[in-house]
C-alpha positions as CSV (number, residue, x, y, z in Angstrom):
1,M,-12.1,31.2,30.4
2,L,-12.3,35.2,29.1
3,R,-16.1,34.6,29.2
4,L,-15.8,33.4,32.6
5,L,-13.5,36.2,34.2
6,S,-15.9,38.9,32.3
7,I,-18.9,37.8,34.1
8,E,-17.0,38.3,37.6
9,L,-15.9,41.2,36.3
10,H,-19.2,42.7,35.8
11,K,-20.5,41.8,39.4
12,L,-17.5,43.3,40.7
13,K,-18.0,46.6,38.4
14,Y,-21.1,46.9,40.8
15,N,-20.0,46.3,43.9
16,K,-18.8,49.4,45.3
17,S,-17.4,48.0,48.5
18,A,-15.0,45.8,47.1
19,K,-13.7,48.9,44.9
20,V,-13.5,50.9,47.6
21,I,-11.5,48.4,49.3
22,S,-9.3,47.4,46.5
23,I,-8.5,51.0,46.0
24,V,-7.6,51.2,49.4
25,Y,-5.4,48.1,49.4
26,F,-3.3,49.8,46.5
27,I,-2.7,53.1,47.9
28,L,-1.6,51.5,51.3
29,I,0.8,49.6,49.3
30,T,2.1,52.8,47.7
31,F,2.7,54.3,51.1
32,I,5.6,52.2,51.4
33,A,6.9,54.8,49.6
34,L,6.6,57.3,52.6
35,I,9.0,54.8,54.6
36,S,11.8,56.7,52.5
37,S,10.2,60.2,54.2
38,I,10.7,59.1,57.9
39,E,13.6,60.7,59.5
40,F,14.5,60.9,63.2
41,N,16.5,63.8,65.2
42,F,18.0,63.3,68.2
43,G,20.1,66.2,68.6
44,D,23.1,66.0,66.1
45,F,22.1,62.4,65.2
46,H,20.1,62.2,62.3
47,F,18.3,59.1,60.9
48,R,16.6,57.9,58.1
49,I,14.7,54.9,57.1
50,A,15.6,54.8,53.6
51,D,19.4,55.0,54.6
52,Q,19.8,51.8,55.9
53,G,19.4,49.7,52.9
54,I,15.9,49.1,52.9
55,F,15.2,50.3,49.3
56,N,18.8,48.7,48.3
57,F,18.2,45.9,45.3
58,P,18.2,43.0,45.7
59,F,16.7,43.5,49.4
60,I,13.8,45.9,48.2
61,W,12.1,42.9,46.4
62,H,12.4,40.7,49.8
63,F,10.9,43.6,51.8
64,N,8.2,45.3,49.8
65,T,6.6,41.7,49.1
66,Y,7.2,40.7,52.7
67,I,5.2,44.3,54.2
68,A,2.5,44.1,51.1
69,A,1.8,40.7,52.1
70,I,0.8,41.9,55.2
71,L,-2.1,43.9,53.4
72,K,-3.5,40.6,51.6
73,L,-6.5,40.8,54.1
74,F,-8.1,44.2,52.7
75,L,-8.4,42.2,48.9
76,A,-9.3,38.7,51.0
77,I,-12.6,40.6,52.4
78,V,-13.0,41.4,48.7
79,I,-12.8,37.9,47.7
80,V,-14.7,36.4,51.0
81,S,-17.6,39.3,50.5
82,M,-17.4,38.2,46.5
83,M,-18.4,34.8,47.6
84,A,-21.3,36.1,50.3
85,N,-22.8,38.2,47.4
86,E,-23.8,35.5,45.7
87,Y,-25.8,33.7,48.2
88,S,-27.3,36.7,49.8
89,N,-28.1,38.1,46.2
90,R,-28.9,34.7,44.6
91,T,-26.8,35.2,41.8
92,L,-25.0,31.8,42.4
93,K,-28.6,30.1,41.6
94,Q,-29.1,32.6,38.6
95,N,-25.8,31.5,37.1
96,L,-26.5,28.0,37.4
97,I,-30.1,28.3,35.7
98,D,-28.7,30.7,33.0
99,G,-26.4,27.4,32.3
100,L,-23.3,27.9,34.3
101,S,-22.1,24.8,35.6
102,K,-21.1,24.7,39.0
103,K,-17.4,23.7,38.1
104,E,-17.3,26.9,35.7
105,F,-18.7,29.1,38.8
106,V,-15.7,27.9,40.8
107,L,-13.3,28.1,38.0
108,S,-14.8,31.9,37.5
109,K,-13.7,33.0,41.0
110,F,-10.4,31.1,41.0
111,L,-9.6,32.9,37.8
112,T,-10.7,36.1,39.9
113,V,-8.2,35.2,42.6
114,I,-5.5,34.6,39.7
115,L,-6.0,38.4,38.1
116,F,-6.1,40.1,41.7
117,S,-3.0,38.5,42.8
118,A,-0.9,39.2,39.3
119,I,-2.2,42.9,39.7
120,S,-0.7,43.2,43.2
121,T,2.1,41.5,42.1
122,L,3.1,44.1,39.1
123,F,1.9,46.8,41.3
124,V,4.2,46.0,44.0
125,F,6.9,44.9,41.6
126,G,6.3,48.4,39.7
127,V,6.1,50.6,43.3
128,S,9.5,48.8,44.5
129,L,11.3,49.1,40.9
130,I,10.7,52.7,40.9
131,L,12.0,53.2,44.9
132,G,14.7,51.0,44.2
133,L,16.0,53.1,41.4
134,M,15.9,55.9,43.5
135,F,17.3,55.0,46.7
136,S,19.3,52.1,46.0
137,D,23.4,52.4,46.3
138,Y,23.5,49.4,43.5
139,N,21.7,49.9,40.0
140,E,23.5,47.0,38.4
141,I,21.0,45.3,36.2
142,G,22.4,41.6,37.6
143,I,22.0,43.2,41.1
144,I,18.6,44.6,40.0
145,F,16.8,41.7,39.1
146,S,18.5,39.1,41.4
147,D,16.1,38.1,44.3
148,I,13.2,38.6,41.9
149,E,11.9,35.2,42.9
150,Y,10.4,36.9,46.2
151,L,7.8,38.5,43.7
152,F,6.7,34.5,42.2
153,A,6.7,33.7,46.0
154,Y,4.3,36.5,46.6
155,F,2.2,36.0,43.7
156,I,1.9,32.1,44.9
157,K,1.4,33.3,48.4
158,L,-1.8,35.8,47.4
159,I,-3.0,32.6,45.3
160,G,-3.3,30.1,48.1
161,F,-4.4,32.7,50.5
162,F,-7.3,33.9,48.2
163,S,-8.3,30.8,48.1
164,F,-8.3,29.8,51.3
165,C,-11.0,32.7,51.7
166,L,-12.9,31.7,48.6
167,F,-13.4,28.2,50.3
168,L,-14.4,29.9,53.5
169,G,-17.1,31.8,51.6
170,V,-18.3,28.8,50.1
171,L,-18.1,26.7,53.3
172,V,-20.1,29.5,55.6
173,K,-22.1,31.9,53.3
174,R,-21.3,34.9,55.3
175,S,-18.3,37.4,55.3
176,A,-18.2,37.9,58.7
177,F,-18.5,34.3,59.4
178,A,-15.6,33.2,56.8
179,L,-13.2,36.2,58.2
180,G,-13.7,34.7,61.7
181,F,-13.2,31.5,60.7
182,L,-9.9,32.5,59.1
183,L,-9.1,34.2,62.3
184,I,-9.7,31.2,64.3
185,W,-7.9,29.2,62.2
186,S,-4.4,31.3,62.3
187,I,-5.0,31.5,66.0
188,A,-5.3,27.3,66.2
189,E,-2.0,26.7,64.1
190,G,-0.3,29.4,66.8
191,I,-1.7,27.0,69.4
192,I,-0.7,23.9,67.9
193,Y,2.7,25.2,67.2
194,S,3.3,26.4,70.8
195,L,2.1,23.0,71.8
196,F,4.8,21.3,69.4
197,K,7.4,23.4,70.7
198,W,6.8,23.6,74.4
199,K,4.8,20.5,75.4
200,I,5.3,17.7,72.8
201,F,8.5,17.8,71.0
202,K,10.1,20.6,73.4
203,D,12.4,21.2,70.1
204,T,11.9,23.9,67.6
205,D,12.9,22.3,64.3
206,I,10.9,19.6,65.0
207,A,7.7,21.7,65.5
208,E,8.6,23.9,62.5
209,S,9.2,20.7,60.1
210,I,5.6,19.7,60.9
211,M,4.0,23.1,60.6
212,Q,5.4,23.6,57.2
213,F,2.4,21.6,56.1
214,L,-0.2,23.8,57.5
215,P,-1.9,26.2,54.8
216,L,-1.6,29.7,56.9
217,A,2.2,28.3,58.2
218,S,3.4,27.2,54.6
219,M,1.9,30.8,52.7
220,S,4.0,32.3,55.9
221,N,7.2,30.5,55.1
222,L,7.2,31.6,51.7
223,I,8.8,35.0,52.5
224,K,10.5,34.9,55.7
225,E,10.8,38.1,57.8
226,P,13.5,40.5,56.2
227,F,14.6,42.5,59.1
228,S,17.4,40.7,60.3
229,R,19.1,40.5,56.8
230,L,19.4,44.3,57.5
231,G,23.6,45.4,57.8
232,A,22.7,47.4,61.0
233,V,20.8,44.2,62.5
234,Q,23.5,41.8,61.6
235,S,26.3,44.1,63.1
236,A,24.1,44.6,66.4
237,A,23.7,40.9,66.7
238,N,27.7,40.4,66.0
239,Q,28.7,43.6,68.7
240,L,26.2,41.3,71.2
241,G,28.1,38.3,70.3
242,E,24.8,36.8,68.5
243,A,24.8,35.4,65.1
244,F,21.6,34.8,62.7
245,D,22.1,31.7,61.0
246,K,18.8,31.8,58.6
247,D,18.1,30.8,55.3
248,Y,15.6,33.7,53.6
249,S,15.7,32.3,50.4
250,V,12.5,30.9,48.7
251,Q,11.9,27.3,49.3
252,P,10.8,25.1,46.2
253,L,9.3,22.5,48.6
254,T,7.0,25.4,50.3
255,I,6.2,26.4,47.1
256,L,4.9,22.8,46.6
257,I,3.1,22.4,49.7
258,V,0.9,25.8,49.1
259,L,0.2,24.9,45.1
260,V,-1.5,21.5,46.8
261,W,-3.5,23.5,49.7
262,T,-4.4,25.7,46.8
263,F,-5.9,22.6,44.7
264,L,-7.2,21.5,47.8
265,F,-8.8,24.5,48.7
266,V,-10.3,25.3,45.0
267,Y,-11.6,21.5,44.7
268,G,-13.1,21.3,48.1
269,S,-15.2,24.5,46.9
270,Y,-16.5,22.9,44.5
271,Y,-16.9,19.6,46.1
272,I,-19.1,21.6,48.4
273,L,-21.0,23.5,45.8
274,K,-21.9,20.3,43.7
275,R,-23.1,18.5,47.2
276,R,-24.9,21.5,48.5
277,D,-28.7,22.2,47.4
278,L,-28.9,25.7,46.0
């Protein structure tokens, strides 16, 4: 496995665009820290975002993984272009001539997906831990490492999403078309949800029960939006006579669904290559 991974890393080493996009991705994650310095002044009223509890343990694990997951498209570009370059540069055919099997080729790409996901997860962990230690009102060890499952959910989410991107890269061969297909798929899932919710079942629960099995929806469900968990939002809702009855926890069923899709995407990539005349 190390041999396969080293082959991919060697290719990425000479891919300038991949290196630039990856650096930008990690810089943008670091910019989460800048949120702490944003302050609004309205006369005598001073409002600083960091004081609203977004960097409190354990909430920070939920908040930062949710925000970082939005930026995953940057690494998705790297994954898709990595596959597209195999076709345009004919390195795929050369690898096969040199003795690499199609199964090993797909495995090497998947190992790269896992590596990117692991590095990103460790980076988010480090940034979150530093910000939490700086700004959190709660620094007890038990509180710091509670809700740490959001990092695991983030890791699984990245693996699933990047595997989907890998599959699209194998399927359509061109990075622009693959990303376009990803956008179309995202829009299609939104349309399906709207049809289920407003036309077919006219029931949000039924629509969501069905949608949870679709790939992008299941990945999205791994880390639900964290904003309505904030104390200020909860207080405002209570004053308006509203209440948030929402389960924000990471669900084992959702993890299983994403892992199944991950397997299908990786196997689908291998199946396409196996059948395709290169």
